[in-house]
Each structure stands twice: as C-alpha cells, then as structure tokens.
N, C-alpha and C positions, 0 to 999 in steps of 0.2 A: 688720408681723406676722414672726413667725420663720420662717426659710428653714431645711429640715433637707434632709440628705444621704439620698436616696433608695438605700438598701443601698448596693452599691459600683458604682451604675450612673454614677457622675460628673455626675449630674444634682440640683439640688436643687428641693424643691418647698416652695411655702407650706404652714405646718403646718394651714390649711383650705383644700382644693380645691373649687373650684364645680364641681358633676355637674350636666350639662347633658342628662340624659336625657329631661327632660319638654320640650325645646326641639322644637316642630312634631310633638309625638306624647307617647305615654305609654310610655316606654322602647323597644324593640324590636318591640311588638306590632302588626303590620300592620294590624289592624281599626281600630288608635286612630291611626294616621298623619293628620298633618293636624290633629290635635287639640291638647291639651296647652296650653304656653305660646306665645302668639304671637309674630312676629317683631320686632314693636316692644317687648312686655314682654321679650322676650329680651335686646334691645339695652340696654334700662334696667336688667336685672339684672345684665348683663356690667358697665356701667359701676358700679354701687352696690357690687358685689363686688370691683372693681379699687379703687375708693375705700377699701373697708375693708382692703386689704393683700392681697387674693386673688390670686395672679399665676400659678396653675395652674388649667387648665380640663380636665375630663373628659368626653369624648364617646365616640360611636362611629359606625361608618358607618350603621350600621341605625337609630339613634335617628331616630325621626319620618322613617323612609325616607329618610334623608339630610339631612334639614331642619336638623337640629342643628349639623350641620358647617357648613351653608350660612349659617346665622346667625352663627355665629363667625367665619366667612371676611367677612362683611358688616361685622360691628363691626371687625375688624382693619384691613380697608380704609379704616375713618374713622381710624385712630390712627397717630400719627408714629412714627418709629424708636424713641423712648423706651419705648414700650409694645411695640411689635413685638419688640424686642430683649430684653425681659424677659419678656414672656410664655411659659409652658412649657405645651403642649398635649399630652395624653394622648388619643390615640384607640383603638379596638378594631376586631376583625374577627372574625367567626363567623356570626352570624345573618343571615338572607335581607333583602335591600333591599326586598322587595315581596311580596305574597302569592303563595305559590307558587315564589318566587325559590330560587336556590342557597344553599347555607351550608357551612361548613366552613372546615377549616385545609389546605387542600390548598395545594400550592406553587403551582401556576397561579392559583389564586383568590388568595391573599395577595398575590402581584405585581400582580394587576390590582385588587383592592381598595385597595391603599395609594396607587396611582396615582389612584384616583378620590377617595380622601380629601384626597389635596394638592390636587388642583383645587377641590374645595369649600372647603377650608380658605384657599385662595390662599397658599400657604406651599411653600417647596421642601424643607423637611424637617420632619419630625415627632420631636420629641425624645423622646416616649416612646409605646410600640406594645404592644398586649396582645392576647394570645388571649383572647376575650372568654367562652370557654367550652371545656372540654375537647372533643376530637372523637374519638370512639371508632371512628370509620371509616378515619381517616388515621393512618399511623406517626408516633409522636412525632418521629422522626427526620427525616422529611420537612419536618414542621412547622419544626423548630428549624433545619433545613439553609437554608429559605427565610428565616427571621429573621436567620440568620448572614450572609446575602447583603444584606439590607437595612442593616444594622449597618455591614459592611464598606465598602460602597458610601456611606456617609454619609447614605442616605435616612432612616434611622430612628437615634435615639441610643441606646437601650435598650429592652429587651423585658420584658414582664411577664405575668403569668398571673392570669386572674380565673375565679372560679367554678369553681377546681379543688380537688379532694380532695388530703389528705395524700400518698396512696399516686401520685396521678396525678402531683404536683409531684416527687415524691421519684424516680420515673423518670426524668422531664425533665431535672432536674439531673444524674442518673448519667449519662443519654446525652450531655447537653453535654460533662462532664467526660472521658468516655471517646473520643468523637470531635473534641474540641477546639472545639465549635462554642459560640456565643456562649449564655449562659444566662439563664433567666429571674431578673431582679434584684429583683423583690419580687412579692408577692400582692395581690391586690384581691378581697374576699370580703365578704360580709355580715357584718358584726360589729357587736353592740350589746348594752346590757344584757339583751336577751331573745334575743339570738343569741350565745353566748359560746363555741359547740362549738370553734372554732378555738384557742381555748387550750390544749387538750391533744393536738391533732393539727398544726395549721399551725405554731404559735409555737415549738416544738422545731426544726422545720426552718429557721425565719428565724434562731432562735439560732446554729444550727450551721453554716449557710453565709452568714450576713451579710445576709439579704435583709431589704428594706423591707416594710411592712405598711401599706396605705392602705384602710381599711375604708369600705364604702358601707353606705346604709341605717342610718344613725346612730339614727334615730328610730323604726325597725323600721317603715316604712309609715305612721307618723302615730300609732302606739299607745303612744309614750312621749312625747306631747304632752298626754295629757288628754283627747283627742278623743273616744275610745269609753269607753263607761261600762257598768258592770254594769247588765244588764236593759233597755238602751235600744238601740234600732236605730241604725246609722252615720249620721252625718250624710249628708244627700244632697249627692251630688259629690264626697264624701271617696273615698279610695283603695279603702276597703271596699266601696263600691258601684260602682265604675268597675274596679277590677283587684284583686280579693280574692285570686286564688291566690297561694300563698306565704304569706299571712297568717291563714287562716282558723284556724289550730292555736291562734292566740294566744287565741281565744275560749272561755274557760275560767276556772274558779273560781280556782285558783292565781295565774292570770296576772293577774286583777282584784285578788285579794290584794296582790299584788307591787306593782301600779301604784298602788293606793290608799295603800299604806306609802311608794312613791317620791313621791305626792304631798305627802306630808307631810313628808318630808326636802326637797323643794325649798321649801315654805313656810317651812320653819324657816330657810332660807338665804336667803328674801326673792328667790328666782330663780324664772322658770318653769320647768315640766318639761323641755321642749325644752331649755332651756340647759343645766340641769344634766345631761341625759343627753349632749349635746354635750360639755361639760366632764370628764366622766368618761372619754370616750373620749380626750380629749386628754391626760389623766393617764396611760394605762395606757403603760406602759415600750416595749412593743412596737411601738405604732401610731407610724408615721413621719407619716402626715397624713389628716384626716378627710374624706371626700368627702360634702358636703351638697348636697341637691338642692332649694332652694327654688322655688317656681312664681312668685313675687312677690317686690318689693323689700320688702315689709313682712315676708316670712319670713324675710330675713336678720337680722332683729332679734335673735332667740335666739343666734344665732352671733355677734354683737358680745358680746351679754351673756355667752355663755359664756367669751369669751377674757379676762374679769375674774374668772372665778371660780378660786379656789386651793383644791385638795384635797391633803391630806397623805396619807400611804400609808394610815393607819389609816380615813380618812374614805373613800377610793376603794374599801378593801376591803369596809367595811361597805355602800357602796351597793351595790357588785357582788353581795353576799350576798343582799340582798332579792331578787333572780331566780334565786339557784343553785336 
C-alpha cells in the first residue's frame, strides 16, 4: 500500500489507516466501555489490516476506557522488530477515561495521559499524538507548550488536531508561529460524501500551511453502505440503534435521494457502496490518508475493493456532486 508524507511532520502513513475506536468499546462513550470489538477479534483485525498493507493505527487513550491501546499493545508484544519498527501509531487525548473522569488539554493532564498511553501501548515513543477535541477551558498556548515539550524530548514525533474548526486551527497555527512552538501538522476531522464542510473551511488552511488531512468516518456511520433505507427502521445492532447521536440529521428525503443515486453509481461500476465511498475519499487531493474503522475482518473487504477503484477528476466530481 502507498505510504504518504503526513504534512510536514516528517512521518509517513499508509494511505489507509486502521481506526481502532471500537476496540473494547464504542468510541469514547463511557456507557459503552467493555462493548464493541473484543480483544480476540481486535487482534485478528490488526493482523488482517497489516496483511493488507495498513501500517498506521489510530487510537485514543479514552477509546474503550483504555482497552483500545491495551489491545494494540498486546498485539505489538507478539510481533518482531520487522513489524514494531514499521508500525506508526497515532493516539489522542481529551476525553475522560471513565464516567465522571477528568478531561481536557491542560499541560499537567497531557503529560499524565501520554505516560499512561505509552504504558498501555508498550512503546517508548508515540509517532503521532493528537488533541482529540478543542478545549475551550484551556488556553491554546498552554496546550501547544505541553505538546512542544513532548516533541522536543522525543516522546512524540508530531502533533495534530482532531475535531477542530477552521477558526480554532488558525488560532493554534498563529500561536505556534508567534511563540516558536511545535505546530499541528495535520487535521483529523469527519469527512465523507455526506460531510464535506471542511472543503470550504479546513482545506484552505491545509493548502496555506502544508498540513495533512486524515478524515475519519468515511462511511458516515454506515449511511454510505446502503444499510439504512428510506421508510425502514435501522437494522438491529447498527450504529443508529446503538449510538445515533451525530447521524440523526441524515434521516431526510434529500439524503435518501442522494444515497439511491449513489447506489446506482456503485452498481454501474460493479463495486459496493462502501468501497466506492472509500475510493472517492482516496482520490480527494487534500486527503493524505483515510481512517477506516471496521469491527470485523470481513468489514475490511470494502477497503481492499476500494484500493482497486480508479476515478478520474470528472468521475470524482460527479460522485461528490450527488451529495452537494
């Protein structure tokens, strides 16, 4: 699989990144810690992803209440130097590790959390470290100073920003430039055919500052797979029945119109909707790598399928226009 430079970070990532947000939970939701992908299934999924050429793993300290990092650490412990030297781990901090736990991007908390991530992962250095969300209660200068110390000490290779608005990111970049602090080298926000807002807001900043962009939720919580149908209830156990927040606004006539047209476009190319959705993202020039979050080995199949899909500029534009 193609390796790509992540902005100006000096770190290369695989064109597809394995999102491990469902290992031992469902994202950072405390009420769902202990659910999601089991340890054994996670280990199988990590093996399958590696066999596919995915060398970059995306996790967070709060995913599964720490279980996601622990599962990755357990997997790494079974591997030799050939894997451990090539794997690129990205982890994040902001959300609480338990119900009612502390959160945020204060300097002391960042230092504590990165040490706990190192222990769970069983590594001495984290190549990529992200602010998992913007913290309105802590000055960005404090956060960036803490990140700067981690990079200067070699604990972290580079830092990025996840779930930031353009205004928040622009402020951070200005502070870094003025104060001589390490800067955010890439952005990780939700972006898909159904979520293209960053095109007008974040992408210009990426162009201006040479930032990478690694979108998550490429299938918009399953909406781009054909799983949800007009006039039908969501399938039992689907994301819309377990954690619908953030996706309920998709349930509309215009969205179903676009999805039905997209289904025809996928059928015309003899590929699955999921594969075409991922392939479309892989062809967006601003996208460095796409974070995919399968729950099972079988759900990696559309990723493998997407890698064989080629779209020219006109095809990419016409597919994107279906959801405009």
